[in-house]
C-alpha positions in Angstrom: -44.9 17.7 -45.3 -42.2 15.3 -46.5 -38.9 15.8 -44.6 -36.0 16.2 -47.5 -34.3 12.8 -46.2 -37.9 11.3 -47.8 -38.3 12.6 -50.8 -34.3 12.7 -51.5 -33.0 9.8 -50.1 -35.4 7.1 -50.3 -33.5 3.6 -50.1 -30.7 5.4 -49.8 -31.1 6.8 -46.1 -31.9 3.5 -44.7 -28.5 3.1 -42.7 -28.9 6.7 -41.3 -26.3 8.8 -40.4 -23.3 7.5 -37.9 -21.1 9.6 -36.1 -18.1 10.3 -38.2 -15.6 8.6 -35.7 -15.9 5.0 -33.9 -12.9 5.1 -31.0 -11.9 2.0 -29.8 -11.1 0.7 -26.0 -10.1 -2.1 -24.7 -9.0 -2.0 -21.2 -11.2 -0.7 -18.2 -9.5 2.4 -16.6 -9.6 3.3 -20.4 -13.3 2.6 -21.6 -13.7 5.2 -18.8 -12.2 8.0 -19.7 -13.6 7.1 -22.9 -16.8 7.7 -22.4 -16.4 10.4 -19.6 -15.3 11.8 -22.7 -17.9 10.7 -24.8 -20.5 12.0 -22.2 -18.4 16.4 -22.2 -18.4 16.1 -26.1 -22.0 15.2 -26.4 -22.7 18.1 -23.9 -20.4 20.7 -25.8 -22.0 19.6 -29.5 -25.1 18.9 -28.6 -24.7 15.5 -30.1 -23.3 13.0 -29.5 -20.2 12.8 -32.6 -18.8 9.8 -31.4 -19.2 6.5 -30.9 -17.3 4.2 -28.4 -16.6 0.4 -29.4 -15.9 -1.6 -26.0 -13.3 -4.2 -27.4 -13.5 -7.4 -26.9 -10.6 -8.8 -29.3 -8.0 -6.5 -28.1 -9.0 -6.0 -25.3 -9.3 -9.2 -23.4 -6.6 -10.8 -21.6 -6.2 -14.9 -22.6 -7.9 -16.4 -20.4 -9.8 -13.8 -19.1 -12.3 -13.4 -22.1 -15.4 -14.8 -19.3 -14.5 -11.3 -16.5 -13.9 -8.8 -19.6 -17.2 -9.3 -21.6 -19.2 -9.0 -17.8 -17.0 -6.2 -17.5 -18.4 -4.2 -20.8 -22.0 -5.1 -19.8 -21.7 -3.5 -17.2 -19.9 -0.7 -18.3 -22.1 -0.8 -21.7 -25.6 -0.8 -19.2 -24.3 2.2 -16.7 -23.9 4.5 -20.0 -27.3 5.5 -20.8 -28.5 7.0 -17.1 -26.7 10.0 -17.5 -29.1 12.5 -16.6 -27.8 15.4 -17.8 -27.7 14.3 -21.4 -31.4 12.9 -20.9 -32.9 15.9 -20.2 -31.3 17.6 -23.1 -32.5 14.3 -25.6 -29.2 13.4 -26.2 -28.6 9.7 -26.7 -25.2 7.8 -25.7 -24.0 5.7 -29.1 -22.1 2.8 -27.0 -21.2 -0.4 -29.5 -18.7 -4.0 -28.5 -16.7 -5.5 -30.4 -17.2 -9.4 -30.0 -14.4 -11.9 -30.8 -14.5 -13.3 -34.2 -17.2 -15.6 -35.1 -14.5 -18.6 -35.5 -12.9 -17.4 -32.2 -14.1 -19.9 -29.0 -15.3 -16.9 -27.1 -17.9 -15.6 -29.7 -20.6 -17.3 -28.6 -19.7 -16.2 -24.7 -19.2 -12.7 -25.5 -22.7 -12.5 -27.8 -24.7 -14.0 -25.4 -23.4 -12.1 -22.1 -23.1 -9.1 -23.5 -26.0 -9.2 -25.3 -28.0 -11.1 -22.4 -27.7 -8.5 -20.4 -26.7 -5.1 -22.3 -28.4 -5.3 -25.4 -30.8 -2.1 -24.6 -27.9 -0.2 -24.5 -26.3 -0.9 -27.3 -26.2 0.8 -30.9 -24.8 -2.0 -32.9 -22.3 -4.9 -32.6 -18.5 -5.1 -34.7 -17.4 -8.5 -35.6 -13.9 -9.0 -37.5 -12.8 -10.9 -39.2 -15.4 -11.4 -41.3 -15.2 -12.8 -44.3 -18.1 -14.0 -46.3 -22.5 -13.6 -45.6 -22.7 -17.0 -43.9 -20.7 -15.5 -41.3 -22.7 -12.8 -41.2 -25.7 -15.1 -40.7 -24.0 -16.7 -37.9 -23.4 -13.4 -36.0 -27.6 -13.0 -36.6 -28.5 -15.6 -35.6 -26.8 -16.0 -32.1 -27.7 -12.5 -31.3 -31.5 -12.4 -32.7 -31.8 -16.6 -30.2 -31.6 -12.9 -27.3 -34.6 -11.5 -27.9 -36.1 -8.5 -29.5 -33.4 -5.6 -27.8 -30.7 -8.0 -29.1 -32.8 -8.5 -32.7 -32.6 -4.4 -33.4 -29.2 -4.3 -33.3 -27.5 -3.6 -36.0 -24.2 -5.4 -37.4 -20.7 -3.8 -38.0 -18.2 -5.8 -39.5 -14.3 -5.8 -40.0 -13.1 -6.8 -43.0 -9.6 -7.7 -43.1 -8.6 -10.4 -45.7 -8.1 -10.1 -49.7 -10.4 -13.3 -49.7 -13.1 -10.6 -47.6 -12.2 -8.1 -49.6 -13.6 -10.0 -52.8 -16.9 -10.5 -51.2 -17.5 -7.0 -49.8 -20.0 -6.2 -52.0 -21.7 -9.6 -51.0 -21.3 -8.6 -47.7 -22.3 -4.8 -47.7 -25.6 -6.5 -49.0 -26.6 -8.0 -45.9 -29.5 -6.2 -44.6 -28.4 -6.2 -41.1 -25.5 -4.9 -41.6 -25.2 -0.8 -41.5 -21.3 0.0 -41.5 -18.1 -1.9 -43.1 -14.8 -1.0 -41.7 -11.3 -2.2 -43.2 -8.5 -3.2 -41.5 -5.5 -2.3 -41.8 -2.8 -4.3 -40.4 -4.3 -7.5 -41.1 -5.0 -7.0 -44.0 -2.0 -6.3 -45.0 -0.1 -9.0 -43.5 -1.9 -11.3 -45.1 0.0 -10.7 -47.6 3.2 -12.4 -46.4 5.2 -10.1 -46.6 4.4 -9.3 -50.6 3.2 -5.7 -49.3 5.9 -3.4 -47.4 5.4 -2.8 -43.5 5.3 1.4 -44.5 1.9 0.1 -45.7 1.0 0.1 -42.0 1.3 3.4 -41.5 1.0 7.4 -43.2 4.3 9.1 -45.1 5.1 12.6 -44.1 4.0 15.7 -45.7 7.5 16.2 -47.9 8.1 12.1 -48.4 6.8 11.4 -51.8 8.0 7.9 -52.8 7.1 5.6 -49.5 3.9 3.4 -50.5 2.5 3.5 -47.1 -1.4 3.2 -46.6 -2.8 5.7 -49.2 -0.2 5.0 -52.0 0.1 1.4 -52.4 -1.9 -0.2 -55.1 -3.2 -3.5 -53.3 -3.9 -1.8 -50.1 -5.4 1.4 -52.1 -7.3 -0.5 -53.8 -8.9 -2.6 -51.1 -9.8 0.7 -49.2 -12.0 2.0 -52.4 -13.6 -1.6 -53.2 -15.4 -1.7 -49.6 -16.4 2.2 -49.6 -17.6 1.4 -53.2 -19.6 -1.8 -51.4 -21.1 0.8 -49.0 -21.9 3.3 -51.2 -24.0 0.3 -53.5 -26.0 -0.8 -50.7 -26.5 2.6 -48.7 -23.8 1.5 -46.1 -21.7 3.4 -43.7 -18.4 2.9 -45.0 -15.5 3.2 -41.9 -11.9 4.1 -42.6 -9.1 1.9 -40.8 -6.4 3.6 -38.4 -3.7 5.9 -38.4 -1.1 4.4 -35.9 0.4 7.6 -35.3 -1.8 8.6 -33.0 0.6 11.2 -31.9 1.1 13.0 -35.0 -2.3 14.7 -34.8 -1.6 16.6 -38.6 -0.9 12.9 -39.8 -4.2 12.1 -38.8 -5.7 14.8 -40.3 -4.8 14.7 -43.9 -5.1 11.2 -43.5 -9.0 11.6 -42.6 -9.8 13.8 -45.1 -8.1 12.4 -47.4 -9.9 8.7 -46.9 -13.2 11.0 -47.4 -12.8 13.0 -49.7 -10.5 10.5 -52.2 -12.0 7.6 -51.0 -14.9 7.9 -50.1 -15.4 7.3 -46.1 -17.6 9.0 -44.3 -16.4 7.5 -40.3 -13.1 6.5 -39.2 -11.7 4.9 -36.7 -9.6 6.1 -33.2 -7.3 4.5 -30.9 -6.2 7.3 -29.1 -7.9 10.1 -27.7 -5.5 12.7 -28.9 -7.1 11.5 -32.0 -10.9 12.1 -31.6 -11.0 16.3 -32.4 -8.7 15.0 -35.7 -11.1 13.1 -37.1 -14.3 15.0 -35.9 -12.5 18.2 -37.8 -11.7 16.6 -40.6 -14.6 14.5 -41.8 -16.8 17.8 -40.6 -18.3 20.6 -43.7 -16.5 24.0 -43.0 -19.1 26.9 -42.5 -18.8 27.8 -45.7 -20.6 24.8 -46.9 -22.8 24.3 -44.6 -24.8 28.0 -45.8 -24.5 26.9 -49.2 -25.8 23.6 -48.4 -28.5 25.5 -46.7 -29.8 27.9 -49.5 -29.5 25.3 -51.9 -32.2 23.4 -49.4 -34.2 25.8 -48.3 -35.1 27.3 -52.3 -35.9 24.0 -53.5 -38.1 24.0 -50.6 -39.6 27.2 -51.8 -40.3 25.5 -55.0 -41.6 21.8 -53.9 -38.3 20.1 -55.0 -38.5 21.1 -58.4 -35.3 22.8 -59.9 -33.9 26.0 -59.0 -31.3 28.4 -60.0 -29.0 29.2 -56.9 -26.0 32.4 -58.0 -26.3 31.4 -61.3 -25.9 27.4 -61.3 -28.6 25.2 -61.9 -29.8 22.6 -59.4 -32.2 19.8 -59.2 -32.7 16.3 -57.0 -29.5 15.3 -57.9 -27.8 18.0 -56.2 -30.5 18.6 -53.5 -29.4 15.5 -52.3 -25.8 15.7 -51.8 -26.3 18.9 -50.1 -29.1 17.8 -47.7 -26.3 14.5 -47.2 -24.3 18.1 -46.0 -26.1 18.8 -43.7 -26.5 15.9 -42.3 -23.1 15.3 -41.5 -22.3 19.3 -40.3 -25.0 18.3 -37.8 -24.0 15.4 -37.0 -20.6 16.7 -36.0 -22.0 19.7 -34.2 -20.8 22.0 -36.9 -24.2 25.1 -36.7 -27.0 24.9 -38.5 -28.5 28.2 -40.3 -31.9 28.7 -37.9 -34.5 27.8 -40.7 -32.4 24.3 -40.9 -32.7 23.6 -37.2 -36.5 22.2 -37.5 -35.1 19.8 -39.8 -33.2 17.7 -37.1 -36.3 17.5 -34.3 -38.7 15.3 -36.8 -40.1 12.3 -36.6 -38.9 11.4 -40.1 -35.4 11.8 -38.4 -36.5 8.9 -35.4 -33.3 6.7 -37.1 -30.8 9.1 -37.4 -27.8 8.4 -35.3 -27.8 12.5 -33.4 
């Protein structure tokens, strides 16, 4: 019997389901703590609910890029040796952000880190991508390092108006799995034409400030990137919220990014941001139960149209509710017992859990 993912998604499901939170860490001590938190939360939720991206671009001190790359490679290698998680079939997800393709350390980062630890990585994040040619250069550097590196997807960070203009072409690249929006550089690249407030989040009682969710140029860029990703079956990843002590602002931002702008993933820059992001992007229990009932009835009807609670459903709505169940699973939300078998089949072997 075919799996719901194969029946309902087809090519749209090619990118799989990524954890909804992507946590960045660039200092060794913080990297170690982030990786330990990931191990703890993976065991707690029964799924890897956030990625850890080991950061070379912002993490490496000037002049210390070589040592930093070796350190990142060693940390990445160590992540897949957690016996408790291995025994439970839970795999960690760790990525690396290398320097931009026009940086002197780009080739060095790729050669050292992927040459030593490609087998332990889940993706490579590349900042300041301007064009498809940049992605091709990244892929060529990776592919020269052997099968493990050739198997890795590329995540890209779009940070300029010109790159936003090319977002659809970039998202269409077959090795690109996710596209992120670089808020701070995007605002800075406008030469003062966008106010500094657009790099922040306004208070809930503030109806005037043009923050990152209300400045038209910033919102347009976010929507273009999300639209490009959904057009090509890729994962749109929302930018940072710098007010990391304000968990309410973070939760509001994450919900709005997901519900109004179409983002299914979001960056974290502080451990305190991880749980609020996961909660904000996870479906609630009532939605999960509704989705399970629709999928249950659809499967019984061999995916022909059915009526549930007086509402007609067909494959279009089945697709929506199946994807909701996938997101619930990826965020550790409990599923009804009869839904568990869908997430233990070979059909989901490529899905991040």
